[in-house]
C-alpha positions as CSV (number, residue, x, y, z in Angstrom):
1,M,11.6,12.4,13.2
2,S,10.1,9.5,11.2
3,I,6.4,9.6,11.0
4,V,5.3,6.2,11.8
5,G,2.3,5.9,9.2
6,L,1.2,4.6,5.7
7,A,0.9,7.5,3.1
8,H,-2.1,6.4,1.2
9,R,-1.1,6.4,-2.5
10,G,1.4,9.2,-1.6
11,Y,-0.4,12.5,-0.7
12,P,-3.4,12.5,-2.8
13,K,-4.9,15.3,-0.8
14,Q,-2.1,17.8,-2.5
15,Y,-1.0,15.9,-5.4
16,P,-2.3,13.3,-8.2
17,E,-2.7,10.0,-6.4
18,N,0.2,7.2,-6.9
19,T,2.5,9.5,-9.2
20,L,6.1,10.1,-8.4
21,V,5.1,13.7,-7.0
22,S,2.8,12.3,-4.6
23,F,5.2,9.7,-3.2
24,Q,8.0,12.3,-3.0
25,A,5.6,14.8,-0.9
26,A,5.1,12.0,1.4
27,L,8.9,11.3,1.7
28,D,9.4,14.9,2.5
29,L,7.1,14.8,5.5
30,S,9.0,11.8,6.9
31,Y,6.7,9.3,6.3
32,S,7.9,5.9,7.3
33,H,5.9,3.7,5.0
34,L,4.2,4.5,1.3
35,E,1.3,2.5,0.1
36,L,0.8,2.1,-3.5
37,D,-1.3,-0.1,-5.9
38,V,-0.4,-2.1,-8.6
39,N,-2.0,-3.3,-11.9
40,L,-0.4,-4.8,-15.2
41,T,0.0,-3.5,-18.7
42,K,-0.6,-5.7,-21.6
43,D,3.1,-6.2,-21.9
44,G,3.4,-7.1,-18.3
45,V,4.9,-4.1,-16.7
46,P,3.7,-3.4,-13.2
47,V,2.5,-0.1,-13.1
48,V,1.3,2.1,-10.1
49,I,-2.3,3.0,-10.4
50,H,-5.2,2.2,-8.3
51,D,-8.0,1.4,-10.7
52,P,-8.1,-1.4,-13.4
53,T,-9.0,1.7,-15.9
54,V,-7.4,4.8,-16.5
55,N,-10.6,6.6,-16.8
56,R,-11.0,8.3,-13.3
57,T,-6.9,9.5,-12.8
58,T,-5.9,10.3,-16.4
59,N,-7.2,11.9,-19.5
60,G,-7.6,8.4,-21.0
61,K,-10.3,5.6,-21.5
62,G,-10.1,2.0,-20.7
63,R,-8.3,-0.8,-19.1
64,V,-4.9,-0.8,-17.8
65,L,-4.4,-4.1,-19.3
66,D,-5.2,-3.2,-22.6
67,Y,-2.4,-0.6,-22.9
68,T,1.2,-1.4,-23.4
69,W,3.5,0.5,-21.1
70,E,4.6,2.9,-24.0
71,E,1.0,3.7,-24.7
72,L,0.4,4.5,-21.2
73,Q,3.1,7.0,-20.9
74,K,1.0,9.2,-23.3
75,L,-1.6,9.8,-20.8
76,R,-1.4,12.6,-18.0
77,T,-3.2,12.9,-14.6
78,D,-4.9,16.5,-13.9
79,G,-1.5,17.5,-12.6
80,E,0.4,16.5,-15.6
81,Q,1.9,13.6,-14.3
82,T,2.5,10.4,-15.6
83,I,1.7,6.8,-14.6
84,P,4.6,5.5,-12.8
85,T,6.3,2.2,-13.0
86,L,6.7,0.0,-9.9
87,E,10.3,0.3,-10.7
88,D,10.1,4.1,-10.5
89,V,8.6,4.2,-7.2
90,L,10.9,1.5,-5.7
91,K,13.8,3.5,-6.6
92,L,12.5,6.7,-5.4
93,A,11.8,5.0,-2.1
94,R,15.0,2.8,-1.7
95,G,16.6,3.7,1.8
96,K,14.0,6.2,2.7
97,A,10.4,4.5,3.4
98,K,9.3,0.9,3.1
99,V,6.7,0.4,0.6
100,D,3.4,-1.4,1.0
101,I,2.9,-2.9,-2.4
102,E,-0.8,-3.6,-2.7
103,L,-1.6,-6.2,-6.0
104,K,-5.0,-5.1,-7.7
105,Q,-5.4,-8.8,-8.8
106,S,-8.8,-9.9,-9.4
107,G,-8.7,-13.6,-9.6
108,S,-7.0,-14.3,-13.0
109,L,-7.2,-10.9,-14.4
110,Y,-3.4,-10.5,-14.7
111,T,-1.6,-13.6,-15.6
112,G,1.9,-13.7,-13.9
113,M,1.3,-10.4,-11.9
114,E,2.9,-11.9,-8.8
115,E,5.8,-13.2,-10.8
116,K,6.5,-9.7,-12.3
117,V,6.4,-7.7,-9.0
118,L,8.9,-10.1,-7.6
119,E,11.1,-9.7,-10.5
120,V,11.0,-5.8,-10.2
121,I,11.5,-6.0,-6.3
122,R,14.8,-8.2,-6.9
123,S,16.0,-6.1,-9.7
124,C,15.6,-3.1,-7.5
125,D,17.2,-5.2,-4.5
126,V,14.7,-3.7,-2.1
127,Q,13.6,-7.2,-0.8
128,D,13.9,-6.1,2.8
129,Q,12.3,-2.8,2.1
130,V,8.8,-4.0,1.0
131,F,5.8,-6.0,1.7
132,I,3.2,-7.2,-0.5
133,T,-0.7,-7.2,0.2
134,S,-4.0,-7.9,-1.5
135,F,-7.6,-8.3,-1.1
136,D,-7.0,-10.9,-3.1
137,H,-5.7,-13.9,-0.8
138,Y,-5.2,-16.1,-3.5
139,S,-2.9,-13.8,-5.3
140,I,-1.0,-13.4,-1.9
141,Q,-0.9,-17.4,-1.8
142,R,0.6,-17.5,-5.1
143,T,3.3,-15.0,-3.9
144,R,4.2,-16.8,-0.9
145,Q,4.6,-20.0,-3.2
146,L,6.9,-18.0,-5.2
147,S,8.8,-16.5,-2.4
148,S,9.4,-18.0,0.9
149,D,11.1,-14.9,2.2
150,I,9.2,-11.9,1.0
151,E,6.8,-10.3,3.4
152,I,3.4,-10.5,3.0
153,G,0.0,-9.3,4.3
154,L,-4.0,-9.5,4.0
155,V,-6.3,-6.7,3.4
156,I,-9.7,-7.3,4.9
157,Y,-12.7,-5.0,5.1
158,G,-14.3,-6.3,8.4
159,A,-12.5,-7.7,11.2
160,T,-12.7,-11.7,11.5
161,P,-10.9,-13.9,13.8
162,S,-10.9,-16.5,11.2
163,I,-7.9,-14.6,9.6
164,F,-5.2,-15.7,11.9
165,P,-5.0,-19.4,11.4
166,Y,-4.7,-18.7,7.3
167,A,-2.0,-15.5,8.1
168,K,0.2,-18.1,10.3
169,E,-0.3,-20.8,7.7
170,L,1.1,-18.3,5.0
171,G,3.5,-16.7,7.2
172,A,1.8,-13.5,6.8
173,K,3.2,-10.6,8.9
174,Y,0.4,-7.9,8.3
175,I,-3.3,-7.6,8.4
176,S,-5.0,-4.2,7.1
177,V,-8.4,-3.6,8.3
178,K,-10.7,-0.9,7.7
179,Y,-10.3,1.4,10.9
180,I,-14.0,1.3,12.0
181,Y,-13.9,-2.3,12.8
182,L,-10.9,-2.0,15.4
183,T,-11.6,-3.1,19.0
184,D,-9.7,-3.7,21.9
185,D,-9.9,-7.4,21.4
186,Y,-8.9,-7.3,18.0
187,V,-5.8,-5.6,18.6
188,R,-4.8,-7.8,21.3
189,L,-5.6,-10.7,19.0
190,C,-3.1,-9.4,16.5
191,E,-0.5,-8.7,18.9
192,E,-0.8,-12.3,20.2
193,N,-0.6,-13.6,16.9
194,G,2.5,-11.3,16.0
195,I,0.7,-9.9,13.4
196,Q,1.4,-5.9,12.7
197,L,-2.2,-4.3,12.7
198,I,-2.7,-1.6,9.9
199,A,-6.1,0.6,10.1
200,W,-7.2,2.1,6.8
201,T,-7.9,5.0,5.9
202,I,-8.2,7.5,8.5
203,D,-8.8,11.0,7.5
204,D,-10.8,12.5,10.4
205,E,-8.7,14.4,12.7
206,A,-10.8,13.2,15.8
207,A,-10.3,9.5,14.7
208,M,-6.7,10.0,14.4
209,R,-6.4,11.5,18.0
210,Q,-8.5,8.3,19.1
211,M,-6.0,6.0,17.3
212,C,-2.8,7.9,18.8
213,K,-4.4,7.7,22.0
214,Q,-5.8,4.5,22.2
215,Y,-4.0,1.8,20.0
216,P,-0.6,3.6,19.3
217,Q,0.9,0.0,18.3
218,V,-1.6,0.3,15.1
219,W,0.0,1.7,11.7
220,V,-2.3,4.0,10.3
221,C,-3.0,4.5,6.7
222,T,-4.0,8.1,5.6
223,N,-4.7,10.6,2.9
224,E,-4.2,13.6,5.3
225,L,-0.4,13.6,5.9
226,E,0.1,16.6,7.5
227,K,-3.0,15.9,9.9
228,W,-1.5,12.6,11.0
229,K,1.8,14.0,11.3
230,A,0.8,16.7,13.6
231,C,-1.0,14.4,15.8
232,V,2.1,12.1,16.2
233,L,4.3,15.0,16.9
234,E,1.8,16.3,19.5
235,T,1.4,12.9,21.0
236,A,5.2,12.5,21.4
237,A,5.4,15.9,23.0
238,N,3.0,14.8,25.7
């Protein structure tokens, strides 16, 4: 049974986040979606790492943007994993799970990021198996200008009805919202506008059970993969 949910950076409660071993663990648990973050190297390679620096998750220091891909490969996480490329993860997930690619663009920090990511998606032939999201909505706008058919989504912190006209204008199919802001009205608005709502990031077991019961149509993004899987299976059994 496929577990409808987004594995946030793979399975970071058990393995180093945004690494191949972490994503493989999510696939082994039959998750329907992987969520990952993309930054860009000095030589224009889309790499899967959350922060704009390597300080928190590796034994290195400095900005991702100041490293070449070859230099990044010398760094290691606590679990002795390397930073994967977007291509690495897409090849791993191909035919197994859909991938939410969150662009960690910040204004004009990464020149050409959107083009580079689209190039990798096309080279891996997974256009129908991914969607691109970001907190930087200008980045999503550029993505849409570059591709009329790639699926896109908007990440926001608090729920706001003002997002719907813009989502319609862009042809965005997904909205990701911090879960504490979900209400019956907002879930209804998403359904009426043909939007798949994603709630991030739910790790509390009580909140998970509430989501299963109250909003089964909402996709949950979580770090606690085994807890969410148990909740989904329990709900299905009842």
